[in-house]
C-alpha positions as CSV (number, residue, x, y, z in Angstrom):
1,M,25.1,-7.2,-71.3
2,K,27.7,-6.4,-68.6
3,I,30.1,-3.4,-68.9
4,D,32.7,-1.8,-66.6
5,V,31.9,1.9,-67.2
6,L,28.7,3.7,-68.2
7,A,29.2,7.3,-69.3
8,I,25.9,9.1,-69.3
9,G,25.2,12.6,-70.9
10,A,22.1,14.8,-71.0
11,H,23.0,15.6,-74.7
12,P,25.1,14.0,-77.3
13,D,28.6,15.5,-77.0
14,D,28.5,16.0,-73.3
15,V,30.5,12.9,-72.7
16,E,33.0,13.6,-75.5
17,L,33.6,17.1,-74.2
18,S,34.1,16.2,-70.6
19,C,35.4,12.7,-70.2
20,A,36.4,11.3,-73.6
21,G,40.0,11.0,-72.5
22,T,39.1,9.0,-69.5
23,I,36.9,6.7,-71.6
24,L,39.8,6.1,-74.0
25,K,42.2,5.4,-71.1
26,E,39.7,2.8,-69.6
27,I,39.3,1.1,-72.9
28,A,43.1,1.0,-73.3
29,N,43.2,-0.7,-69.9
30,K,40.8,-3.4,-71.3
31,K,37.7,-2.0,-69.6
32,S,34.3,-2.2,-71.5
33,V,32.6,1.2,-71.8
34,A,29.2,2.2,-73.1
35,I,27.6,5.6,-73.6
36,L,24.0,6.5,-72.7
37,D,22.6,9.8,-74.0
38,L,19.4,11.0,-72.3
39,T,18.2,13.2,-75.2
40,R,19.0,13.7,-78.9
41,G,19.9,17.3,-78.4
42,E,17.0,18.4,-80.5
43,L,16.7,21.9,-79.0
44,G,20.2,22.8,-80.1
45,T,20.5,25.9,-82.2
46,R,22.6,24.1,-84.7
47,G,21.9,20.9,-86.6
48,N,18.9,18.7,-85.7
49,A,18.2,15.4,-84.0
50,E,18.9,13.2,-87.1
51,L,22.2,14.9,-87.8
52,R,23.3,14.6,-84.1
53,D,22.4,10.9,-84.1
54,K,24.9,10.4,-87.0
55,E,27.5,12.5,-85.3
56,A,27.1,10.7,-82.0
57,Q,27.6,7.3,-83.7
58,K,30.7,8.7,-85.5
59,A,32.1,9.8,-82.2
60,A,31.3,6.4,-80.6
61,D,33.3,4.7,-83.4
62,I,36.3,7.0,-82.8
63,L,36.2,6.2,-79.1
64,G,35.8,2.5,-79.6
65,V,33.0,2.1,-77.0
66,S,31.2,-1.2,-76.8
67,A,27.8,0.4,-77.4
68,R,25.9,3.7,-77.5
69,F,22.3,4.1,-76.5
70,N,19.7,7.0,-76.4
71,L,16.8,7.2,-74.1
72,N,15.1,9.8,-76.2
73,F,14.0,12.0,-73.3
74,A,12.7,15.4,-74.2
75,D,15.7,17.8,-74.6
76,G,15.2,20.7,-72.1
77,F,12.0,19.2,-70.6
78,F,12.9,15.8,-69.1
79,A,12.3,15.5,-65.3
80,N,13.8,13.8,-62.3
81,D,10.6,11.8,-61.7
82,R,9.5,8.2,-61.4
83,E,8.8,7.8,-65.1
84,H,12.3,8.9,-66.2
85,Q,14.0,7.1,-63.2
86,E,12.4,3.8,-64.1
87,K,13.5,4.1,-67.7
88,L,17.0,4.9,-66.7
89,I,17.0,2.2,-64.0
90,S,16.2,-0.4,-66.6
91,F,19.3,0.5,-68.5
92,I,21.5,0.6,-65.5
93,R,20.3,-3.0,-64.7
94,Y,20.7,-4.1,-68.2
95,L,24.3,-2.8,-68.6
96,Q,25.4,-3.5,-64.9
97,P,28.2,-0.9,-64.8
98,E,30.7,-0.9,-61.9
99,T,31.3,2.8,-62.5
100,V,29.0,5.6,-63.8
101,L,30.2,8.9,-65.1
102,C,27.6,11.6,-65.5
103,N,26.9,15.3,-65.9
104,A,28.1,18.1,-63.6
105,T,25.9,18.7,-60.5
106,K,25.6,22.5,-61.3
107,D,26.2,24.0,-64.6
108,R,25.2,26.7,-67.2
109,H,22.7,24.4,-68.9
110,P,19.8,23.4,-66.6
111,D,19.7,20.0,-68.2
112,H,23.2,19.2,-66.8
113,G,22.3,19.6,-63.2
114,R,19.0,18.0,-63.6
115,A,20.6,15.0,-65.3
116,A,23.1,14.7,-62.6
117,S,20.3,14.4,-60.0
118,L,18.4,12.0,-62.1
119,V,21.4,9.7,-62.6
120,E,22.5,9.8,-59.0
121,E,19.0,8.9,-57.6
122,S,18.4,6.3,-60.3
123,C,21.7,4.6,-59.4
124,F,20.6,4.3,-55.8
125,L,17.0,3.2,-56.6
126,S,18.5,0.6,-59.0
127,G,19.8,-1.3,-56.1
128,L,16.5,-1.7,-54.3
129,Q,14.8,-5.1,-54.4
130,K,11.3,-3.6,-54.4
131,V,11.8,-1.3,-57.4
132,K,10.6,-3.5,-60.3
133,T,11.7,-3.0,-63.8
134,S,12.0,-5.1,-67.0
135,F,14.1,-4.8,-70.1
136,K,12.4,-5.9,-73.4
137,G,9.9,-7.9,-71.3
138,T,12.4,-9.7,-69.1
139,P,12.2,-8.9,-65.4
140,Q,15.4,-7.5,-64.0
141,Q,17.4,-8.0,-60.8
142,P,18.7,-5.0,-58.6
143,W,22.0,-3.5,-59.5
144,R,23.8,-0.6,-58.0
145,P,27.1,0.8,-59.5
146,K,30.0,0.9,-57.1
147,Q,31.1,4.4,-58.1
148,L,29.5,7.4,-59.5
149,Y,31.4,10.5,-60.5
150,H,30.4,13.8,-62.1
151,Y,32.6,15.2,-64.9
152,I,33.3,18.9,-65.3
153,Q,31.4,20.9,-67.9
154,W,31.0,24.6,-68.6
155,D,31.6,25.9,-65.0
156,N,35.2,25.8,-63.7
157,T,34.2,23.4,-60.8
158,V,37.0,22.4,-58.5
159,P,37.6,18.7,-59.0
160,D,37.8,16.1,-56.3
161,F,40.3,14.2,-58.5
162,V,41.7,14.3,-62.0
163,V,42.7,11.7,-64.5
164,D,45.8,11.9,-66.6
165,I,44.7,11.7,-70.3
166,S,48.0,12.9,-71.8
167,S,48.2,10.0,-74.2
168,F,44.6,10.4,-75.4
169,M,44.2,14.2,-75.9
170,E,44.4,14.2,-79.6
171,Q,41.9,11.3,-80.0
172,K,39.5,13.0,-77.6
173,L,39.6,16.2,-79.8
174,T,38.9,14.0,-82.9
175,A,35.9,12.5,-81.1
176,V,34.7,16.0,-80.2
177,M,35.0,17.2,-83.7
178,A,32.8,14.4,-84.9
179,Y,30.0,16.8,-83.9
180,D,30.7,18.9,-87.0
181,S,27.5,20.8,-86.7
182,Q,28.2,22.0,-83.1
183,F,31.6,23.5,-83.0
184,Y,33.7,26.2,-84.6
185,K,34.3,26.2,-88.4
186,S,35.6,29.3,-90.0
187,N,33.4,29.1,-93.0
188,S,30.2,28.2,-91.1
189,T,27.1,30.3,-91.8
190,A,25.1,28.7,-88.9
191,P,24.1,30.9,-86.0
192,E,26.8,31.3,-83.3
193,T,26.3,29.7,-80.0
194,P,28.4,29.7,-76.8
195,I,30.1,26.4,-77.9
196,S,30.6,27.3,-81.6
197,T,33.2,29.9,-81.0
198,Q,37.0,29.5,-81.5
199,N,37.4,30.4,-77.9
200,F,35.4,27.5,-76.7
201,L,37.1,25.1,-79.0
202,N,40.5,26.3,-77.6
203,S,39.2,26.0,-74.1
204,I,38.8,22.1,-74.4
205,K,42.5,21.8,-74.7
206,Y,43.7,24.6,-72.4
207,R,41.4,23.4,-69.6
208,A,42.8,19.9,-69.9
209,A,46.3,21.4,-69.9
210,D,45.6,23.4,-66.8
211,L,44.2,20.4,-64.9
212,G,47.2,18.4,-66.1
213,R,49.6,21.1,-64.8
214,L,48.2,20.7,-61.4
215,I,49.4,17.2,-61.2
216,G,52.5,17.5,-63.3
217,V,51.2,15.9,-66.6
218,D,50.4,17.4,-70.0
219,Y,46.5,16.9,-69.9
220,A,43.9,15.8,-67.4
221,E,40.1,15.6,-66.9
222,G,38.5,16.4,-63.6
223,F,35.6,14.8,-61.7
224,T,33.7,15.4,-58.5
225,S,32.2,12.8,-56.1
226,S,29.3,12.9,-53.8
227,R,30.9,10.5,-51.4
228,L,34.4,10.4,-49.7
229,L,37.0,8.9,-51.9
230,G,39.4,6.2,-50.5
231,V,42.7,4.7,-51.8
232,N,44.3,1.4,-50.8
233,S,47.7,3.0,-50.2
234,L,49.6,6.2,-50.5
235,S,51.3,4.8,-53.6
236,D,48.0,4.9,-55.4
237,L,48.3,8.7,-55.6
238,I,50.2,10.5,-58.2
């Protein structure tokens, strides 16, 4: 299986909240996109793993991605170690993405920063000949994505670049709300969490509006990069 973009999240809904608009735009531009969740979000206060599995698939259907996978790492307790790296590397080599989108390097939830380090190191190691992996019993060849970018999550991280998602904002919100157990509902009796408030739900749109304002469009999503970014010409910039 060969895809153009692989969006990785520590938990189901990380990708939808942070880069769904960019995914939708890539798909509209005829790029193939897959999502890889590291955990099932089983430690979340609301819902449970089984429910979140269903919500994640519903969101994937709304986005129209080529495939969605889950590595079933332990929510809250996965590590950036050889065991987890090798499992992630096998998926990177299986999917062969040109671009990887992943969690913020530093954020409120410790899983986010840990996932960012795990993905970044695994992408590098995936390109080494002497790192041996297999997928469903078949030995794999090295593969290193050309680009790796970190999306913005809870913290108001200053982006290195932003993507205009103005035409895809409403569809992004629909994908987010596929996670019915997690976000604000006026009649909910579930315990309140930092992401289940009306304020957080509103923030998804006003943050995108603020990032859009900075480049003169309606809505945008922001990303950071660990390496220097380059463009072919000045006309590539908006």
